[in-house]
Structures are given as structure tokens and as C-alpha cells.
Residue frames as a rotation matrix with the C-alpha (Angstrom) as fourth column:
MET 1
-0.754 0.387 -0.530 44.99
-0.219 0.614 0.759 15.80
0.619 0.689 -0.378 -9.83
ALA 2
-0.091 0.824 0.559 41.46
-0.982 -0.166 0.086 15.28
0.163 -0.541 0.825 -8.57
SER 3
-0.850 -0.170 0.498 40.71
-0.328 0.911 -0.249 12.04
-0.412 -0.375 -0.830 -6.79
PRO 4
-0.711 0.626 -0.319 38.20
-0.107 0.352 0.930 9.75
0.695 0.695 -0.184 -8.49
THR 5
-0.741 0.561 0.369 34.79
-0.484 -0.066 -0.873 9.87
-0.466 -0.825 0.320 -6.83
LEU 6
-0.668 0.612 0.423 31.66
0.676 0.737 0.002 7.85
-0.311 0.287 -0.906 -7.29
ASP 7
-0.900 0.436 0.028 29.25
-0.353 -0.763 0.542 9.67
0.258 0.478 0.840 -9.53
THR 8
-0.787 0.593 0.169 26.12
0.178 0.481 -0.859 9.07
-0.591 -0.646 -0.484 -7.47
GLU 9
-0.067 0.797 -0.600 23.82
-0.672 -0.481 -0.563 10.72
-0.737 0.366 0.568 -9.97
ARG 10
-0.191 -0.064 -0.980 24.83
-0.910 0.385 0.153 8.26
0.367 0.921 -0.131 -12.69
ALA 11
-0.921 -0.244 -0.303 24.77
-0.125 0.923 -0.364 5.29
0.368 -0.298 -0.881 -10.28
ARG 12
-0.669 0.673 0.317 21.38
-0.572 -0.192 -0.798 6.11
-0.476 -0.715 0.513 -8.71
PRO 13
0.233 0.846 -0.479 19.12
-0.972 0.215 -0.095 4.55
0.023 0.488 0.873 -11.39
TYR 14
-0.100 -0.343 -0.934 21.19
-0.377 0.882 -0.283 1.35
0.921 0.324 -0.217 -11.37
ALA 15
-0.974 -0.206 0.093 21.15
-0.148 0.270 -0.951 1.11
0.170 -0.941 -0.294 -7.57
LEU 16
-0.331 0.932 0.149 17.39
-0.798 -0.192 -0.571 1.64
-0.503 -0.308 0.808 -7.64
GLY 17
0.249 0.384 -0.889 17.03
-0.854 0.520 -0.014 -0.97
0.457 0.763 0.457 -10.38
LEU 18
-0.559 -0.521 -0.645 19.01
-0.137 0.825 -0.548 -3.52
0.818 -0.218 -0.532 -8.37
PHE 19
-0.879 0.331 0.342 16.93
-0.391 -0.092 -0.916 -2.71
-0.271 -0.939 0.210 -5.27
ARG 20
0.047 0.958 -0.284 13.74
-0.973 -0.020 -0.229 -3.28
-0.225 0.287 0.931 -7.30
ILE 21
0.047 -0.086 -0.995 15.02
-0.596 0.797 -0.098 -6.59
0.801 0.598 -0.014 -8.70
VAL 22
-0.861 -0.431 -0.270 16.02
-0.041 0.589 -0.807 -7.96
0.507 -0.684 -0.525 -5.29
ILE 23
-0.691 0.666 0.281 12.79
-0.535 -0.211 -0.818 -6.87
-0.485 -0.716 0.502 -3.55
GLY 24
0.173 0.791 -0.586 10.67
-0.985 0.154 -0.083 -8.26
0.024 0.592 0.806 -6.39
LEU 25
-0.235 -0.349 -0.907 12.55
-0.411 0.881 -0.233 -11.57
0.881 0.318 -0.351 -6.44
LEU 26
-0.987 -0.163 0.009 12.24
-0.069 0.364 -0.929 -12.07
0.148 -0.917 -0.370 -2.68
PHE 27
-0.410 0.908 0.088 8.54
-0.737 -0.272 -0.619 -11.18
-0.538 -0.319 0.780 -2.75
ALA 28
0.198 0.446 -0.873 7.88
-0.893 0.450 0.027 -13.57
0.405 0.774 0.488 -5.65
CYS 29
-0.635 -0.497 -0.591 9.67
-0.204 0.846 -0.492 -16.34
0.745 -0.192 -0.639 -3.73
HIS 30
-0.852 0.413 0.320 7.27
-0.340 0.026 -0.940 -15.85
-0.397 -0.910 0.119 -0.81
GLY 31
0.081 0.936 -0.344 4.33
-0.935 -0.049 -0.352 -16.21
-0.346 0.350 0.871 -3.19
ALA 32
0.013 -0.153 -0.988 5.81
-0.673 0.730 -0.122 -19.30
0.740 0.666 -0.094 -4.87
ALA 33
-0.926 -0.376 -0.045 6.47
-0.201 0.589 -0.782 -20.89
0.320 -0.715 -0.621 -1.47
SER 34
-0.588 0.764 0.266 2.86
-0.470 -0.055 -0.881 -20.36
-0.658 -0.643 0.391 -0.41
LEU 35
0.272 0.766 -0.582 1.26
-0.924 0.040 -0.380 -21.37
-0.268 0.641 0.719 -3.71
PHE 36
0.495 -0.137 -0.858 3.46
-0.574 0.690 -0.441 -24.29
0.653 0.710 0.263 -4.77
GLY 37
0.988 -0.077 0.130 5.11
-0.064 0.568 0.821 -25.47
-0.137 -0.819 0.556 -1.56
VAL 38
0.456 -0.885 0.092 8.63
0.561 0.206 -0.801 -24.73
0.690 0.417 0.591 -2.86
PHE 39
-0.293 -0.705 0.646 11.45
-0.131 -0.639 -0.758 -23.16
0.947 -0.306 0.095 -0.80
GLY 40
-0.986 -0.093 -0.139 10.12
0.112 0.251 -0.962 -24.82
0.125 -0.964 -0.237 2.34
GLY 41
-0.315 0.949 0.017 6.48
0.762 0.242 0.600 -24.06
0.566 0.202 -0.800 1.58
ALA 42
0.262 0.532 0.805 4.08
-0.187 -0.791 0.583 -21.84
0.947 -0.304 -0.107 3.45
GLN 43
-0.346 -0.369 0.863 4.50
-0.893 -0.154 -0.423 -21.46
0.289 -0.917 -0.276 7.20
GLY 44
0.117 0.326 0.938 4.50
-0.664 0.728 -0.170 -24.98
-0.739 -0.603 0.302 8.55
GLY 45
-0.827 -0.488 0.279 5.30
-0.097 0.614 0.784 -26.43
-0.553 0.621 -0.555 5.10
GLY 46
-0.263 0.728 0.633 3.09
0.842 0.493 -0.218 -27.32
-0.471 0.476 -0.743 2.19
SER 47
-0.894 0.051 0.445 0.98
0.257 -0.756 0.602 -24.90
0.367 0.652 0.663 0.18
ILE 48
-0.703 0.699 -0.127 -2.09
-0.320 -0.472 -0.821 -22.82
-0.634 -0.537 0.556 0.83
PRO 49
-0.363 0.634 0.683 -5.33
0.750 0.633 -0.189 -24.33
-0.553 0.444 -0.706 -0.54
ALA 50
-0.845 0.030 0.533 -6.62
0.419 -0.581 0.698 -22.45
0.331 0.813 0.478 -3.60
GLY 51
-0.091 0.859 0.504 -9.15
0.216 -0.477 0.852 -19.73
0.972 0.187 -0.142 -2.85
THR 52
0.160 0.112 -0.981 -8.44
0.973 0.150 0.176 -19.57
0.166 -0.982 -0.085 0.89
TRP 53
0.486 0.076 0.871 -8.98
0.102 -0.994 0.030 -16.05
0.868 0.074 -0.491 2.22
PRO 54
0.862 -0.095 -0.498 -6.75
-0.364 -0.800 -0.478 -14.11
-0.353 0.593 -0.723 2.67
GLY 55
0.177 -0.927 0.331 -3.64
-0.199 0.296 0.934 -16.32
-0.964 -0.231 -0.132 2.39
TRP 56
0.036 -0.150 0.988 -4.09
0.818 0.572 0.057 -17.65
-0.573 0.807 0.144 -1.14
TYR 57
0.826 0.332 0.455 -4.95
0.539 -0.698 -0.470 -14.22
0.161 0.634 -0.756 -2.55
ALA 58
0.767 -0.624 -0.149 -1.98
-0.424 -0.668 0.612 -12.68
-0.481 -0.406 -0.777 -0.76
ALA 59
-0.007 -0.796 0.605 0.27
0.192 0.593 0.782 -15.37
-0.981 0.122 0.149 -2.24
VAL 60
0.359 0.194 0.913 -1.02
0.922 0.080 -0.379 -14.61
-0.147 0.978 -0.150 -5.75
ILE 61
0.995 -0.026 0.096 -0.31
-0.015 -0.993 -0.113 -10.91
0.099 0.111 -0.989 -5.20
GLN 62
0.461 -0.882 0.097 3.15
-0.354 -0.082 0.932 -11.81
-0.814 -0.464 -0.350 -3.92
LEU 63
-0.048 -0.492 0.869 3.97
0.606 0.677 0.417 -14.01
-0.794 0.547 0.266 -6.90
VAL 64
0.414 0.287 0.864 2.52
0.900 -0.273 -0.341 -11.81
0.138 0.918 -0.371 -9.65
GLY 65
0.999 -0.024 0.036 3.45
-0.031 -0.979 0.201 -8.50
0.031 -0.202 -0.979 -8.00
GLY 66
0.419 -0.902 0.101 6.97
-0.097 0.066 0.993 -9.74
-0.903 -0.426 -0.060 -7.28
ILE 67
-0.051 -0.412 0.910 7.51
0.853 0.456 0.254 -10.87
-0.519 0.789 0.328 -10.86
LEU 68
0.665 0.359 0.655 6.16
0.675 -0.665 -0.320 -7.59
0.320 0.655 -0.685 -12.27
VAL 69
0.933 -0.353 -0.066 8.27
-0.263 -0.796 0.545 -5.48
-0.245 -0.491 -0.836 -9.92
MET 70
0.233 -0.898 0.374 11.37
0.197 0.420 0.886 -7.63
-0.952 -0.133 0.274 -10.48
SER 71
-0.075 -0.234 0.969 11.05
0.964 0.231 0.130 -7.33
-0.255 0.944 0.209 -14.25
GLY 72
-0.754 -0.193 -0.628 10.21
0.165 -0.981 0.103 -3.64
-0.636 -0.026 0.771 -14.08
LEU 73
-0.781 0.578 0.237 6.91
0.295 0.008 0.955 -4.11
0.550 0.816 -0.176 -15.90
PHE 74
0.281 0.892 0.355 4.02
0.089 -0.393 0.915 -1.95
0.956 -0.226 -0.190 -14.63
THR 75
-0.544 -0.685 -0.484 6.26
0.510 0.188 -0.839 -1.28
0.666 -0.704 0.247 -11.65
ARG 76
-0.873 0.163 0.459 4.31
-0.400 -0.777 -0.485 1.52
0.278 -0.607 0.744 -10.00
PRO 77
0.146 0.987 0.059 0.86
-0.856 0.097 0.507 -0.14
0.495 -0.124 0.860 -10.05
ALA 78
0.358 -0.071 -0.931 2.31
0.173 0.985 -0.008 -3.53
0.918 -0.158 0.365 -9.07
ALA 79
-0.706 -0.679 -0.200 4.26
0.368 -0.111 -0.923 -1.93
0.605 -0.726 0.328 -6.23
LEU 80
-0.576 0.572 0.584 1.17
-0.729 -0.682 -0.052 -0.06
0.369 -0.456 0.810 -5.03
VAL 81
0.511 0.783 -0.355 -0.94
-0.552 0.616 0.563 -3.24
0.659 -0.092 0.746 -4.85
SER 82
0.117 -0.563 -0.818 1.95
0.455 0.763 -0.460 -5.13
0.883 -0.318 0.346 -3.22
SER 83
-0.845 -0.413 0.339 2.47
-0.045 -0.577 -0.815 -2.36
0.532 -0.705 0.469 -0.66
GLY 84
-0.173 0.884 0.435 -1.23
-0.900 -0.321 0.294 -2.33
0.400 -0.341 0.851 0.17
SER 85
0.553 0.372 -0.745 -1.32
-0.150 0.925 0.350 -6.10
0.820 -0.082 0.567 0.60
MET 86
-0.325 -0.752 -0.574 1.56
0.559 0.336 -0.758 -5.91
0.762 -0.568 0.311 3.06
ALA 87
-0.778 0.165 0.606 -0.10
-0.492 -0.761 -0.424 -3.08
0.391 -0.628 0.673 4.99
TYR 88
0.321 0.944 -0.075 -3.25
-0.758 0.304 0.578 -5.23
0.568 -0.129 0.813 5.18
ALA 89
0.315 -0.270 -0.910 -1.18
0.299 0.938 -0.175 -8.21
0.901 -0.216 0.377 6.35
TYR 90
-0.748 -0.664 0.018 0.48
0.214 -0.266 -0.940 -6.16
0.628 -0.699 0.341 9.05
PHE 91
-0.672 0.496 0.550 -2.66
-0.712 -0.636 -0.296 -4.60
0.203 -0.591 0.781 10.45
SER 92
0.381 0.904 -0.192 -4.90
-0.799 0.427 0.424 -7.67
0.466 -0.008 0.885 10.15
VAL 93
0.596 -0.195 -0.779 -2.43
0.220 0.973 -0.076 -10.36
0.772 -0.126 0.622 11.25
HIS 94
-0.221 -0.897 -0.382 0.40
0.679 0.139 -0.720 -8.84
0.700 -0.419 0.579 13.27
GLN 95
-0.476 -0.060 0.877 -0.76
-0.259 -0.944 -0.205 -5.58
0.840 -0.325 0.434 14.88
SER 96
0.556 0.799 0.230 -3.19
-0.469 0.074 0.880 -7.25
0.686 -0.597 0.416 17.28
ALA 97
0.551 -0.392 -0.737 -0.36
0.601 0.799 0.024 -9.29
0.579 -0.456 0.676 18.88
ALA 98
0.095 -0.564 -0.820 1.78
0.841 -0.396 0.369 -6.33
-0.533 -0.725 0.437 19.99
LEU 99
0.716 0.238 -0.656 2.52
0.043 -0.953 -0.299 -2.69
-0.696 0.186 -0.693 19.16
LEU 100
0.140 -0.787 -0.601 5.94
-0.806 -0.443 0.393 -2.94
-0.576 0.429 -0.696 17.51
PRO 101
0.648 0.089 -0.756 6.86
-0.662 0.557 -0.502 -5.10
0.377 0.826 0.420 14.49
LEU 102
-0.450 -0.881 -0.146 9.80
-0.617 0.425 -0.662 -6.55
0.645 -0.208 -0.735 16.44
GLN 103
-0.704 0.228 0.673 7.35
-0.587 0.346 -0.732 -7.80
-0.399 -0.910 -0.110 19.06
ASN 104
0.202 0.951 0.236 4.55
-0.547 0.309 -0.778 -9.04
-0.813 0.029 0.582 16.78
GLY 105
-0.223 -0.389 0.894 6.51
0.404 0.798 0.448 -10.77
-0.887 0.461 -0.021 14.00
GLY 106
0.720 0.649 0.248 5.48
0.510 -0.253 -0.822 -8.22
-0.471 0.718 -0.513 11.38
GLU 107
0.023 -0.797 -0.604 8.91
-0.098 -0.603 0.792 -6.93
-0.995 0.041 -0.092 10.39
ALA 108
-0.744 -0.314 0.590 8.84
0.492 0.338 0.802 -8.50
-0.451 0.887 -0.097 6.92
SER 109
0.165 0.900 0.404 5.38
0.985 -0.132 -0.108 -7.10
-0.044 0.416 -0.908 6.21
VAL 110
0.717 0.070 -0.693 6.44
0.244 -0.957 0.156 -3.60
-0.653 -0.281 -0.703 7.27
MET 111
-0.293 -0.923 -0.248 9.70
-0.051 -0.244 0.968 -3.71
-0.955 0.297 0.024 5.31
TYR 112
-0.629 0.131 0.767 7.98
0.751 0.358 0.555 -4.93
-0.202 0.924 -0.324 2.13
CYS 113
0.475 0.878 -0.056 5.19
0.849 -0.474 -0.234 -2.37
-0.232 0.064 -0.971 2.55
TRP 114
0.602 -0.278 -0.749 7.63
-0.041 -0.947 0.319 0.54
-0.798 -0.161 -0.581 2.76
ALA 115
-0.543 -0.819 0.184 10.00
0.116 0.144 0.983 -0.82
-0.832 0.555 0.017 0.09
PHE 116
-0.364 0.484 0.796 7.15
0.928 0.260 0.266 -1.13
-0.078 0.835 -0.544 -2.39
LEU 117
0.710 0.622 -0.331 5.79
0.607 -0.779 -0.161 2.29
-0.357 -0.087 -0.930 -1.44
LEU 118
0.019 -0.804 -0.594 9.23
-0.084 -0.594 0.800 3.74
-0.996 0.034 -0.079 -2.19
LEU 119
-0.775 -0.328 0.540 9.09
0.438 0.338 0.833 2.17
-0.456 0.882 -0.118 -5.67
VAL 120
0.269 0.921 0.281 5.65
0.938 -0.183 -0.295 3.70
-0.220 0.343 -0.913 -6.25
PHE 121
0.834 0.096 -0.544 7.20
0.134 -0.991 0.030 7.15
-0.536 -0.098 -0.839 -5.88
THR 122
-0.030 -0.944 -0.329 10.64
-0.379 -0.294 0.878 6.58
-0.925 0.151 -0.349 -7.38
GLY 123
0.661 0.263 -0.703 9.71
-0.750 0.232 -0.619 4.35
0.000 0.937 0.351 -10.30
PRO 124
0.995 -0.099 0.028 11.65
0.100 0.995 -0.016 1.32
-0.026 0.018 0.999 -11.48
GLY 125
0.285 -0.948 -0.138 15.12
-0.403 -0.250 0.880 2.78
-0.869 -0.196 -0.454 -12.01
ALA 126
-0.230 -0.495 -0.838 17.37
-0.969 0.042 0.242 1.25
-0.085 0.868 -0.489 -14.65
LEU 127
-0.948 -0.275 -0.160 17.10
-0.304 0.931 0.203 -2.19
0.093 0.242 -0.966 -16.22
ALA 128
-0.425 0.877 0.224 13.29
-0.132 0.184 -0.974 -2.16
-0.895 -0.444 0.038 -16.37
LEU 129
-0.592 0.300 0.748 11.01
0.772 0.478 0.419 -3.56
-0.232 0.826 -0.514 -19.06
ASP 130
0.490 0.774 -0.401 8.84
0.626 -0.633 -0.456 -0.44
-0.606 -0.028 -0.795 -18.70
GLN 131
0.052 -0.572 -0.818 11.71
-0.341 -0.780 0.524 1.54
-0.939 0.252 -0.236 -20.27
VAL 132
-0.865 -0.372 0.338 12.00
0.132 0.480 0.867 -0.88
-0.485 0.794 -0.366 -23.18
LEU 133
-0.207 0.882 0.424 8.26
0.965 0.256 -0.060 -0.82
-0.161 0.396 -0.904 -23.86
GLY 134
0.508 0.356 -0.784 8.15
0.350 -0.917 -0.191 2.95
-0.787 -0.177 -0.591 -23.37
ALA 135
-0.426 -0.751 -0.504 10.94
-0.285 -0.417 0.863 3.40
-0.858 0.512 -0.036 -25.92
ARG 136
-0.815 0.175 0.552 9.03
0.543 0.563 0.623 1.31
-0.202 0.808 -0.554 -28.43
ARG 137
0.199 0.980 -0.027 5.85
0.936 -0.198 -0.292 3.30
-0.291 0.033 -0.956 -27.89
THR 138
0.499 -0.016 -0.867 7.52
0.087 -0.994 0.068 6.68
-0.862 -0.109 -0.494 -28.16
ALA 139
-0.587 -0.802 0.112 9.75
0.169 0.014 0.985 5.84
-0.792 0.598 0.127 -31.14
PRO 140
-0.406 0.465 0.787 6.90
0.912 0.151 0.382 5.66
0.059 0.872 -0.485 -33.70
ALA 141
0.674 0.669 -0.314 5.36
0.700 -0.714 -0.022 8.83
-0.239 -0.205 -0.949 -32.25
ALA 142
0.156 -0.711 -0.685 8.71
0.018 -0.692 0.722 10.65
-0.988 -0.124 -0.095 -32.53
GLU 143
-0.750 -0.412 0.517 9.10
0.472 0.214 0.855 9.46
-0.463 0.886 0.033 -36.12
GLN 144
0.105 0.884 0.455 5.59
0.993 -0.121 0.004 10.71
0.059 0.452 -0.890 -36.89
ARG 145
0.691 0.120 -0.713 6.40
0.345 -0.922 0.179 14.15
-0.635 -0.369 -0.678 -35.45
GLU 146
-0.353 -0.900 -0.255 9.58
0.046 -0.288 0.956 14.33
-0.935 0.326 0.143 -37.53
THR 147
-0.606 0.189 0.773 7.62
0.783 0.313 0.537 13.44
-0.140 0.931 -0.337 -40.67
VAL 148
0.507 0.861 0.026 4.96
0.861 -0.505 -0.061 16.06
-0.039 0.054 -0.998 -39.97
ALA 149
0.481 -0.387 -0.786 7.61
0.149 -0.848 0.508 18.72
-0.864 -0.362 -0.351 -39.22
ALA 150
-0.603 -0.778 0.178 9.44
0.274 0.007 0.962 18.00
-0.749 0.629 0.209 -42.48
């Protein structure tokens, strides 16, 4: 009798979907903390004044991008913008302090940058709203093709 093994091919989209949900949720929490002062607020407490460059805009990207990625809606474009914002944060804020992220406090920026870049190339995985909306868009087209073929 064969021993039961984990079917990684079937589990992969769900693992990727859970990864996307966690990364998106954490990123959105950073944005909410900076914009609304929740979860301890921005660094030092409180919120970032509206329109302040670049912090307020970064917080908006974090909140909106995090929610979109978490929900799996427009995942690839949202992840691309989010990845770019974290690359900008790393090179404009952290890199000048020291060479390595461990030394310059940029570990979170680097991790988010690469996590979002991964999602750009892999897509949202399972449990994504993109799949639901895609199914709705393709269903009428498939029905139309069946009608034309008949």
C-alpha cells in the first residue's frame, strides 16, 4: 500500500493564495497605521498629514495596494505598483544609511518588494476575486460560442 503524500500540485494555488492574503493584509495594515493612526500609528505614533511627500502617498499605495492584493482583485498591477513603491522606499530612505538591509533598517521594504514582485509573476493563486470576475466575463463569451457553433 502506497503511503499518502501531499499533492503539491493541487496545494500550490491555495498556498499561493494564502501567501497573497497574508502579504496583502500586512501591507494594508501598514497603510492604515500611517493614514489613520491605528495599530500604533505611523513611526512615532499618530498619522501622516495628507499630501505629505512621499509618506502619505506611500501609505495610500500600501492601503489600496494591500487591499487589492489581499482580495485578489487586479493582483498583478497592484503588486507591481506595491513592489515599486517598496523599492523606492528602500533606495531613497534606507540604502544611504548602510549597504545591507539588516544594517539600514530596510528589511521590511526589501521583503515586501520581493514578495509583491513574486505575485506579479505568479498571479494571485486560489481564492482570488480576479478568478470570480474572470469566470463571469468568460461565461457569456463561452455561451455565445456554443450558440454560434450550434
